[in-house]
PAZAPA-4460 file (N, C-alpha, C; in steps of 0.05 Angstrom, whole numbers, plus 32768, in hexadecimal, padded with zeros to 4 digits):
% residues 47
    n_x    n_y    n_z   ca_x   ca_y   ca_z    c_x    c_y    c_z   seq   type   mol
   887C   8A0D   88F2   8863   8A0B   88FE   8862   8A16   891C     1      M     A
   8878   8A0F   892A   8878   8A1A   8946   887C   8A38   8945     2      E     A
   888A   8A42   8932   8890   8A5D   8932   8875   8A6C   892C     3      A     A
   8864   8A61   891A   884C   8A6B   8914   8838   8A6B   892F     4      A     A
   8838   8A59   893A   8829   8A56   8954   8832   8A69   896A     5      N     A
   884C   8A6E   8969   8857   8A81   897B   8857   8A9B   8975     6      N     A
   8850   8AA3   895D   8850   8ABE   8952   883C   8ACE   8960     7      S     A
   8840   8AE7   8962   882C   8AFB   896E   8812   8AF8   8961     8      A     A
   8810   8AF3   8949   87F6   8AEF   893A   87E6   8AD9   8944     9      L     A
   87F3   8AC3   8947   87E4   8AAA   8952   87E0   8AAC   896F    10      C     A
   87F0   8AB8   897E   87EC   8ABB   899D   87D5   8ACD   89A1    11      R     A
   87D2   8AE1   8990   87BC   8AF6   8995   87A1   8AE8   8991    12      K     A
   87A0   8AD8   8979   8786   8ACC   8971   878B   8AB1   8963    13      D     A
   8791   8A9D   8972   8798   8A82   8965   8783   8A77   8953    14      P     A
   876A   8A7F   8958   8754   8A73   8947   874C   8A86   8931    15      D     A
   875A   8A9D   8930   8753   8AB2   891B   875D   8AA8   8901    16      G     A
   8750   8AB5   88ED   8755   8AAE   88D1   8771   8AB4   88C7    17      S     A
   877E   8AC9   88D3   879A   8ACE   88CA   87AD   8AB8   88D4    18      E     A
   87A9   8AAF   88EC   87BA   8A9A   88F6   87B5   8A80   88E7    19      C     A
   879C   8A7A   88E3   8795   8A61   88D5   87A2   8A62   88B7    20      V     A
   87A0   8A79   88AB   87AA   8A7D   8890   87C9   8A79   8892    21      D     A
   87D7   8A84   88A5   87F2   8A83   88A8   87FC   8A66   88A9    22      L     A
   87ED   8A57   88BC   87F4   8A3B   88BE   87EE   8A2A   88A4    23      I     A
   87D9   8A31   8897   87D3   8A25   887E   87E9   8A29   886A    24      A     A
   87F2   8A41   8869   8808   8A47   8855   8822   8A37   885D    25      E     A
   8827   8A35   8877   883F   8A24   887E   883B   8A08   8878    26      I     A
   8825   89FC   887C   881E   89E1   8876   8820   89DB   8858    27      E     A
   8816   89EF   8849   8818   89EC   882A   8836   89EC   8822    28      T     A
   8846   89FF   882E   8861   89FF   8826   8871   89E6   882F    29      A     A
   886B   89DC   8845   8877   89C2   884E   8870   89AC   883B    30      V     A
   8856   89AA   8834   884E   8996   8822   885C   8998   8806    31      A     A
   885E   89B0   87FD   886C   89B6   87E3   888A   89AE   87E3    32      R     A
   8897   89B5   87FB   88B3   89AC   87FD   88B6   898D   87FD    33      E     A
   88A2   8981   880E   88A4   8964   880F   88A2   8958   87F5    34      R     A
   888E   8960   87E5   8889   8955   87CA   88A4   895B   87B8    35      D     A
   88AF   8972   87BB   88C7   8977   87AC   88DE   8965   87B3    36      Q     A
   88E0   895F   87CC   88F7   894D   87D7   88F0   8931   87CD    37      I     A
   88D5   8929   87CE   88D0   890D   87C5   88D4   890A   87A8    38      E     A
   88CD   8920   8798   88D4   891E   8779   88F2   891D   8777    39      T     A
   8903   892D   8783   891F   892B   8780   8929   890F   8788    40      Q     A
   891E   8905   879E   8927   88EB   87A7   8921   88D4   8795    41      R     A
   890B   88D5   8787   8901   88C2   8774   8912   88C2   875B    42      S     A
   8920   88D9   8754   892F   88DD   873C   894C   88D5   873F    43      E     A
   8955   88D1   8758   8971   88C8   875C   8976   88AE   8754    44      V     A
   898C   88AA   8745   8994   8891   873B   89AE   8888   874B    45      I     A
   89AD   8873   875A   89C1   8869   8768   89CD   884F   875B    46      I     A
   89E6   8851   8756   89F3   883C   8747   8A02   882A   8759    47      E     A
***
């Protein structure tokens, strides 16, 4: 997220649609990874 905010795209026009879209993509990817990790965590069997 910090990299997106520091990118030339977001520095040039932080409220622009390209920057907003980039940040939305990052947030979606983070949520997807979080869901995947949670699924894996719930499937682990500890004996």
